[in-house]
ZAFISE-866350 format. One record per residue (C-alpha): x, y, z. Coordinates in Angstrom, 2 decimals, padded with zeros to 5 digits. Layout:
N
REC      east     north        up
REC         X         Y         Z
...
//
This chain:
351
REC      east     north        up
REC   -001.95    031.62   -031.21
REC   -004.80    029.15   -030.81
REC   -004.46    025.95   -028.79
REC   -004.63    022.91   -031.07
REC   -007.03    020.06   -030.36
REC   -006.93    016.60   -031.91
REC   -010.09    014.48   -031.89
REC   -009.37    010.74   -031.86
REC   -012.45    008.70   -032.64
REC   -013.18    005.13   -033.62
REC   -015.38    002.18   -032.87
REC   -015.15    000.15   -029.67
REC   -011.87   -001.72   -029.39
REC   -010.19   -000.09   -032.37
REC   -007.13    000.78   -030.29
REC   -007.63    004.47   -029.48
REC   -006.28    004.23   -025.92
REC   -003.24    002.23   -027.02
REC   -002.42    004.83   -029.67
REC   -002.82    007.67   -027.18
REC   -000.55    005.99   -024.65
REC    002.12    005.61   -027.30
REC    001.57    009.20   -028.41
REC    001.88    010.64   -024.91
REC    005.06    008.68   -024.26
REC    006.79    010.22   -027.29
REC    005.80    013.91   -027.34
REC    009.17    014.98   -025.91
REC    007.99    017.34   -023.18
REC    005.16    019.01   -025.06
REC    002.49    020.21   -022.60
REC   -000.64    018.17   -023.31
REC   -004.09    017.71   -021.82
REC   -006.29    014.70   -022.48
REC   -010.09    014.54   -022.42
REC   -011.52    011.03   -022.26
REC   -015.17    010.21   -023.00
REC   -015.52    006.87   -021.25
REC   -018.49    004.62   -022.11
REC   -019.17    002.37   -019.15
REC   -019.46    002.32   -015.38
REC   -015.75    002.68   -014.61
REC   -013.00    005.05   -015.69
REC   -011.12    002.17   -017.25
REC   -009.55    004.15   -020.12
REC   -008.34    006.78   -017.65
REC   -006.76    004.07   -015.53
REC   -005.11    002.57   -018.62
REC   -003.42    005.91   -019.20
REC   -002.56    006.50   -015.55
REC   -000.89    003.10   -015.59
REC    001.74    004.58   -017.86
REC    004.62    002.30   -018.78
REC    004.02   -000.08   -015.90
REC    006.82    001.44   -013.81
REC    005.13    004.54   -012.35
REC    002.68    003.02   -009.90
REC    000.02    005.36   -011.26
REC    001.79    008.45   -009.91
REC    002.27    010.11   -013.29
REC   -000.21    009.95   -016.12
REC    001.26    008.26   -019.20
REC    004.46    007.52   -017.28
REC    006.39    010.65   -018.23
REC    007.55    013.82   -016.44
REC    005.32    016.84   -016.95
REC    002.20    014.74   -017.55
REC    000.24    015.11   -014.31
REC   -002.87    013.28   -013.19
REC   -005.03    016.42   -013.48
REC   -004.01    016.71   -017.14
REC   -006.36    013.78   -017.80
REC   -010.03    014.79   -017.63
REC   -012.75    012.14   -017.83
REC   -016.25    012.86   -019.17
REC   -018.30    009.86   -018.06
REC   -021.85    011.27   -018.24
REC   -022.65    009.99   -021.70
REC   -021.58    010.23   -025.32
REC   -019.56    013.41   -025.79
REC   -021.37    014.36   -028.99
REC   -024.65    014.50   -027.03
REC   -023.35    016.40   -023.98
REC   -021.17    019.14   -025.49
REC   -022.94    021.95   -023.67
REC   -023.11    020.27   -020.26
REC   -019.71    018.57   -020.09
REC   -017.36    019.29   -022.96
REC   -017.50    023.09   -023.24
REC   -017.00    023.72   -019.49
REC   -014.03    021.33   -019.58
REC   -012.42    023.14   -022.51
REC   -013.02    026.49   -020.79
REC   -011.41    025.25   -017.58
REC   -008.33    024.04   -019.48
REC   -007.96    027.39   -021.25
REC   -008.31    029.29   -017.95
REC   -005.33    027.51   -016.38
REC   -002.32    029.58   -015.43
REC   -000.32    027.40   -017.84
REC   -002.83    026.15   -020.44
REC   -001.94    023.09   -022.50
REC   -000.18    023.45   -025.83
REC   -002.28    020.68   -027.34
REC   -005.52    018.97   -026.27
REC   -006.20    015.36   -027.24
REC   -009.83    014.24   -027.11
REC   -010.62    010.53   -027.08
REC   -014.28    010.06   -027.92
REC   -016.55    007.20   -027.00
REC   -016.74    004.46   -029.63
REC   -020.35    005.55   -030.18
REC   -019.65    009.22   -030.78
REC   -020.38    011.11   -033.96
REC   -017.39    013.42   -034.50
REC   -019.23    016.19   -036.34
REC   -021.33    017.54   -033.44
REC   -018.16    017.65   -031.35
REC   -016.24    019.54   -034.05
REC   -019.20    021.91   -034.39
REC   -018.82    022.81   -030.70
REC   -015.50    024.44   -031.60
REC   -017.43    027.09   -033.56
REC   -018.98    028.40   -030.34
REC   -017.62    031.94   -029.70
REC   -016.12    031.19   -026.29
REC   -014.05    028.36   -027.82
REC   -013.41    029.47   -031.40
REC   -011.21    032.40   -030.44
REC   -008.84    030.20   -028.42
REC   -008.91    026.61   -029.77
REC   -008.86    025.02   -033.22
REC   -009.40    021.42   -034.29
REC   -006.00    020.42   -035.63
REC   -007.44    017.19   -037.01
REC   -009.96    014.39   -036.62
REC   -008.24    011.00   -036.44
REC   -010.39    007.91   -037.01
REC   -008.96    004.65   -035.70
REC   -010.20    001.39   -037.25
REC   -009.77   -002.22   -036.21
REC   -008.55   -003.71   -039.51
REC   -009.41   -007.30   -038.62
REC   -012.91   -006.43   -037.41
REC   -013.74   -004.54   -040.59
REC   -012.33   -007.32   -042.77
REC   -014.64   -009.74   -040.92
REC   -017.68   -007.61   -041.81
REC   -018.33   -006.32   -038.31
REC   -020.14   -003.28   -039.73
REC   -022.16   -005.10   -042.39
REC   -025.94   -005.28   -042.12
REC   -027.05   -007.90   -039.60
REC   -030.84   -008.28   -039.90
REC   -031.19   -010.13   -036.59
REC   -029.21   -007.52   -034.65
REC   -031.17   -004.70   -036.28
REC   -034.45   -006.42   -035.35
REC   -033.33   -006.69   -031.72
REC   -032.33   -003.03   -031.67
REC   -035.64   -001.92   -033.14
REC   -037.65   -003.97   -030.64
REC   -035.62   -002.51   -027.77
REC   -035.81    001.08   -029.00
REC   -039.02    002.26   -030.72
REC   -037.41    005.69   -031.27
REC   -034.66    004.24   -033.46
REC   -034.96    005.99   -036.82
REC   -032.29    004.25   -038.89
REC   -031.66    000.68   -039.98
REC   -028.01    000.23   -039.11
REC   -026.80    002.27   -036.12
REC   -023.35    000.70   -035.88
REC   -022.71    001.07   -039.58
REC   -023.91    004.68   -039.60
REC   -021.71    005.66   -036.67
REC   -018.78    004.01   -038.44
REC   -019.61    005.87   -041.66
REC   -019.82    009.22   -039.89
REC   -016.45    008.65   -038.26
REC   -014.97    008.05   -041.71
REC   -016.54    011.05   -043.46
REC   -015.37    013.41   -040.71
REC   -011.78    012.12   -040.66
REC   -008.68    014.08   -041.65
REC   -006.58    010.93   -041.21
REC   -007.57    007.28   -040.89
REC   -005.44    004.85   -038.88
REC   -006.00    001.23   -039.86
REC   -004.81   -000.39   -036.64
REC   -004.01   -004.08   -036.03
REC   -002.98   -004.37   -039.68
REC   -000.63   -007.20   -038.76
REC   -003.65   -009.45   -038.17
REC   -004.48   -009.47   -041.90
REC   -002.71   -010.91   -044.92
REC   -001.73   -008.38   -047.59
REC   -004.63   -009.20   -049.90
REC   -007.28   -008.71   -047.20
REC   -005.62   -005.51   -045.98
REC   -005.66   -004.03   -049.48
REC   -009.33   -004.93   -049.84
REC   -010.19   -003.11   -046.60
REC   -008.27   -000.04   -047.77
REC   -010.12    000.00   -051.10
REC   -013.48   -000.26   -049.37
REC   -012.67    002.53   -046.93
REC   -011.55    004.87   -049.72
REC   -015.12    005.03   -051.05
REC   -016.33    006.94   -047.96
REC   -013.36    009.25   -047.46
REC   -013.17    012.87   -048.50
REC   -010.64    013.74   -051.22
REC   -007.10    013.86   -049.89
REC   -007.73    011.91   -046.68
REC   -005.03    009.28   -046.22
REC   -005.22    005.82   -044.67
REC   -002.15    004.60   -042.82
REC   -001.61    001.18   -041.27
REC   -000.29    000.48   -037.78
REC    000.20   -002.42   -035.42
REC   -000.31   -002.17   -031.67
REC   -000.88    001.58   -032.00
REC    002.75    002.36   -032.84
REC    002.78    005.71   -034.66
REC    004.98    008.82   -034.55
REC    003.35    011.87   -032.92
REC    004.32    014.10   -035.86
REC    002.03    012.05   -038.11
REC   -001.01    012.76   -035.90
REC   -000.25    016.17   -034.41
REC    000.15    019.30   -036.50
REC   -002.25    018.50   -039.36
REC   -003.56    022.08   -039.36
REC   -006.99    020.99   -040.60
REC   -009.03    023.69   -038.80
REC   -011.90    021.21   -039.03
REC   -014.40    023.63   -037.46
REC   -014.11    025.77   -040.62
REC   -014.80    022.79   -042.88
REC   -018.04    021.38   -041.46
REC   -020.03    021.42   -044.70
REC   -017.54    019.05   -046.35
REC   -017.93    016.53   -043.53
REC   -021.24    014.91   -044.36
REC   -023.24    012.97   -041.80
REC   -026.39    010.88   -042.00
REC   -027.48    012.78   -038.90
REC   -027.08    016.26   -040.34
REC   -030.85    016.76   -040.41
REC   -031.46    015.50   -036.86
REC   -030.77    016.91   -033.42
REC   -028.63    013.96   -032.39
REC   -028.79    010.22   -032.07
REC   -029.93    007.66   -029.53
REC   -027.57    005.14   -028.00
REC   -030.33    003.05   -026.49
REC   -029.17    000.15   -028.64
REC   -026.14   -000.30   -026.36
REC   -025.67   -000.97   -022.67
REC   -022.85   -001.63   -020.25
REC   -022.49   -003.06   -016.78
REC   -019.72   -003.88   -014.32
REC   -018.66   -007.24   -012.91
REC   -016.72   -007.30   -009.64
REC   -013.69   -009.60   -009.87
REC   -012.29   -011.40   -006.85
REC   -008.52   -011.99   -006.70
REC   -007.58   -014.52   -009.37
REC   -005.72   -017.75   -008.87
REC   -005.83   -018.70   -012.56
REC   -005.75   -015.92   -015.17
REC   -006.23   -018.28   -018.08
REC   -009.42   -019.61   -016.53
REC   -010.88   -016.07   -016.50
REC   -009.89   -015.53   -020.13
REC   -011.43   -018.88   -021.11
REC   -014.75   -018.02   -019.47
REC   -014.72   -014.51   -020.94
REC   -014.18   -015.93   -024.42
REC   -017.10   -018.33   -023.90
REC   -019.35   -015.50   -022.72
REC   -018.52   -013.18   -025.63
REC   -019.19   -016.00   -028.08
REC   -022.57   -016.77   -026.50
REC   -023.84   -013.21   -025.96
REC   -023.96   -009.88   -027.84
REC   -020.82   -008.57   -026.11
REC   -018.83   -006.05   -028.15
REC   -016.12   -005.04   -025.69
REC   -014.68   -005.91   -022.27
REC   -012.04   -004.03   -020.30
REC   -010.95   -003.92   -016.70
REC   -008.46   -004.85   -013.97
REC   -007.93   -007.61   -011.44
REC   -005.63   -008.72   -008.66
REC   -003.74   -011.97   -009.17
REC   -002.74   -014.01   -006.15
REC    000.97   -013.78   -005.28
REC    001.53   -010.99   -007.85
REC    002.56   -007.43   -007.03
REC    001.46   -006.16   -010.46
REC   -002.07   -005.22   -011.55
REC   -003.61   -007.36   -014.31
REC   -005.26   -005.44   -017.18
REC   -007.79   -007.20   -019.40
REC   -009.08   -005.91   -022.75
REC   -011.06   -007.55   -025.51
REC   -013.00   -007.01   -028.71
REC   -015.39   -009.87   -029.28
REC   -013.54   -013.10   -028.60
REC   -010.11   -011.48   -029.18
REC   -008.93   -011.04   -025.60
REC   -005.63   -009.68   -024.30
REC   -004.23   -009.50   -020.78
REC   -001.02   -008.10   -019.33
REC    000.41   -006.70   -016.09
REC    000.36   -002.95   -016.59
REC    001.89   -001.58   -013.36
REC    002.60   -002.31   -009.68
REC   -000.20   -001.81   -007.20
REC    000.23    001.42   -005.27
REC    000.75    001.52   -001.51
REC   -002.66    001.47    000.15
REC   -004.44    001.25   -003.20
REC   -007.69   -000.72   -003.30
REC   -007.17   -003.95   -005.19
REC   -010.84   -004.56   -005.94
REC   -011.06   -005.99   -009.44
REC   -013.75   -004.93   -011.89
REC   -014.63   -005.59   -015.51
REC   -016.81   -003.40   -017.75
REC   -018.91   -005.34   -020.25
REC   -020.28   -003.39   -023.25
REC   -022.74   -004.84   -025.75
REC   -026.05   -004.62   -027.56
REC   -029.08   -003.82   -025.42
REC   -030.72   -006.87   -023.94
REC   -027.59   -008.49   -022.52
REC   -028.41   -011.29   -020.11
REC   -026.35   -009.89   -017.26
REC   -027.07   -012.74   -014.86
REC   -026.08   -015.39   -017.40
REC   -022.89   -013.50   -018.36
REC   -021.91   -013.06   -014.71
REC   -022.48   -016.74   -014.05
REC   -020.30   -017.71   -017.03
REC   -017.48   -015.33   -016.12
REC   -017.31   -015.42   -012.32
REC   -019.60   -018.31   -011.42
REC   -022.27   -018.25   -008.74
//
């Protein structure tokens, strides 16, 4: 019997990691492996998962027995759809060669990834005989889409073109979003509670135009979804590539030179709200799409996690600091190319 693999894709900040954490906490002992394609300078998503339920001290991935740290594999060398041969295929092979291989593999792609090239990798002979794509799950930030985050922005496109002369399409963000929809076997409209019913219905109608026949859209809040809804779709997506259209079907790949990321070191905080205030100011003033990271808070034994999409910022204490663990804080900032790093750093941390 083939090992099943689920590809979870979606734009930056859609809630993929939150959904996966919930999923891993409710699989009832099923032996899973997780491949994370982090976009940024730090393994922040991996640390989010290692944090578990906030009570494990990072000792067990996802905070549950049977889910070990080496069951989470991070691919941080670039977008997974562009590095399948160098990174992804060796990782899959290593998982299959284990004495006790996983029963199911969950793959969290970068927010910039095109799912189709990744699914196509499962047609390679060394993988096809052992692993099948159970389903492609596309996670969408309902509020962001309702606000027109993927609509044409002439100024942003002009900046992207000036920064990347090799750019061969007008709307890179919108095209990536479209490809993630057309490849989906299931669409999760996350953060649905942030919209009124009328706006939510409008988003659903608009999404339906780009979906293949039979693909369903379900709504969630805070990533709360039963594993049986995501796992066990039986899509065998690698056998259905022709039905999953992509604007990049005629090209070898796609450039991500229209994005960049950098890391800010965070000193121990005395005032968490002050950091959040300055972060919100910085994201409003600059082309920042996403922030995520950790920090130490004075007189607190718990680690502070910070995540944000645009000016929507969230912070919480995710777990206790481990004995002897470095408490150096760091924040990954992801945005459109041309970010004024010095100005952002000055707004966020001063100096």
